[in-house]
C-alpha positions in Angstrom: -0.1 0.0 0.0 1.2 3.6 -0.7 0.4 6.6 1.6 -1.6 9.2 -0.1 -1.2 13.0 0.0 -4.8 13.8 0.2 -4.4 17.4 -1.0 -3.0 16.2 -4.4 -5.7 13.6 -5.3 -7.6 14.1 -8.6 -10.8 12.3 -7.9 -13.7 14.0 -5.7 -14.9 10.4 -5.0 -11.6 9.4 -3.5 -11.5 12.6 -1.4 -15.0 11.7 -0.2 -13.9 8.2 0.7 -10.6 9.6 2.5 -12.7 12.1 4.4 -15.2 9.5 5.4 -12.5 7.1 6.7 -10.7 9.9 8.6 -14.0 11.2 10.1 -14.9 7.6 11.4 -11.6 7.2 12.9 -11.7 10.6 14.7 -15.3 10.1 15.8 -14.9 6.3 16.9 -11.7 5.7 18.8 -13.0 2.1 19.1 -12.3 1.6 15.4 -8.7 0.6 14.8 -8.7 0.3 11.0 -11.2 1.1 8.3 -11.3 0.4 4.6 -13.3 1.2 1.5 -13.4 -1.7 -0.9 -14.1 -0.8 -4.5 -14.8 -4.2 -5.7 -17.7 -5.0 -3.1 -18.5 -1.3 -2.7 -18.2 -1.9 1.1 -16.9 -0.3 4.2 -14.6 -2.7 6.4 -14.5 -1.8 10.1 -11.8 -3.4 12.2 -11.8 -3.4 16.0 -8.8 -4.8 17.9 -9.9 -7.2 20.7 -8.0 -9.4 23.3 -7.9 -13.1 22.9 -10.6 -13.8 25.4 -13.3 -11.9 23.3 -16.6 -13.7 23.4 -17.2 -13.6 19.6 -20.2 -15.9 18.9 -22.4 -14.1 21.4 -21.5 -10.8 20.1 -21.9 -12.0 16.5 -25.5 -13.1 17.3 -26.4 -9.9 19.1 -25.0 -7.6 16.4 -26.5 -9.5 13.6 -30.0 -9.4 15.3 -29.7 -5.8 16.1 -28.7 -4.8 12.6 -31.5 -6.8 11.0 -34.1 -5.1 13.5 -32.6 -1.7 12.8 -32.7 -2.0 9.0 -36.3 -3.3 9.4 -37.3 -0.3 11.3 -35.5 2.0 8.9 -37.0 0.4 5.8 -33.7 -0.4 4.3 -32.1 -3.7 3.2 -28.5 -4.7 3.8 -26.9 -6.0 0.5 -23.8 -6.9 2.5 -23.3 -7.8 6.0 -20.5 -10.1 7.5 -18.8 -10.2 10.9 -15.7 -12.4 11.5 -12.9 -12.7 14.0 -9.4 -12.8 12.6 -6.9 -14.4 15.1 -3.5 -13.0 15.4 -1.3 -11.7 18.2 -4.2 -9.1 19.0 -7.4 -10.4 17.3 -9.4 -8.3 14.9 -13.2 -8.3 14.8 -14.0 -7.4 11.2 -17.4 -6.0 10.1 -18.0 -5.6 6.5 -21.0 -3.5 5.4 -22.2 -2.3 1.8 -21.8 1.5 1.3 -25.3 1.6 -0.2 -27.2 1.0 3.0 -24.9 1.8 6.0 -25.6 5.0 7.8 -24.0 7.0 10.7 -26.7 6.0 13.1 -25.8 2.3 12.3 -22.2 2.9 13.0 -23.2 4.4 16.3 -25.3 1.2 17.0 -22.4 -1.1 16.0 -19.8 0.6 18.1 -22.1 1.0 21.2 -23.0 -2.8 21.0 -19.4 -3.7 20.7 -18.3 -1.3 23.6 -21.1 -2.5 25.9 -20.6 -6.3 25.1 -16.8 -6.4 25.1 -16.1 -3.8 27.7 -12.2 -4.2 28.7 -11.7 -6.8 25.8 -12.0 -3.9 23.3 -8.7 -2.0 22.7 -9.5 1.8 22.3 -7.5 4.6 21.4 -7.3 7.5 23.6 -9.7 10.4 22.5 -10.7 13.6 24.0 -13.0 15.1 21.2 -15.2 17.8 22.5 -19.0 17.4 21.9 -18.8 20.1 19.2 -16.2 18.0 17.4 -18.1 14.9 17.8 -21.3 16.5 16.2 -19.1 17.9 13.4 -17.6 14.5 12.7 -21.1 12.9 12.5 -22.3 15.5 10.2 -19.2 14.9 8.0 -19.7 11.2 8.0 -23.4 11.7 7.0 -22.4 14.0 4.2 -19.5 11.7 3.0 -21.8 8.6 3.1 -24.4 10.4 1.0 -21.8 11.3 -1.7 -20.4 7.8 -1.8 -23.8 6.2 -1.7 -24.7 7.9 -5.0 -21.4 7.7 -6.7 -19.7 4.6 -5.2 -15.9 4.6 -4.4 -13.3 4.3 -7.2 -10.4 3.0 -5.3 -9.5 0.6 -2.5 -8.3 2.9 0.5 -7.5 2.0 4.2 -7.1 4.4 7.0 -5.5 3.4 10.4 -4.3 4.7 13.7 -0.6 5.2 14.4 0.8 7.0 17.4 -1.9 9.5 17.6 -2.2 10.2 13.9 -4.5 8.8 11.2 -2.7 7.4 8.2 -4.5 6.8 4.8 -3.2 4.3 2.2 -4.6 3.4 -1.3 -4.3 0.1 -3.1 
């Protein structure tokens, strides 16, 4: 993957995707890495968790909650998956289609994971003020609307690194 200089990118869609990923990482310190996948037109959220994470119960709870959420919202999920990738620190990977995911759904996902995993979830330090949280949520809504109508042209990934957000393409 190659690090991008966001100020020199030709495509508005790539800027929307980049803005979306950065805003999500700023708003949700629980998310460790996030990607936009061009082939699937999907958003991939990765959460760092400890080895003793009770995955199956969380998977069931999250699946039921999102199905009910979308039923209430009158939307259909084209793509939803949740898996655990085992490594030194395990990853909880949630894949959602860009066409139906909303900022409110991201709030729901993060809150369920936070409440269910508590100390098993590895969270970055964050001290955003309330105004900044609201601004990031509005930015997420705006970027999602732009991507929902136009899709994403490239695969990009954003991750946290020592208090910074790094964005890579490829």
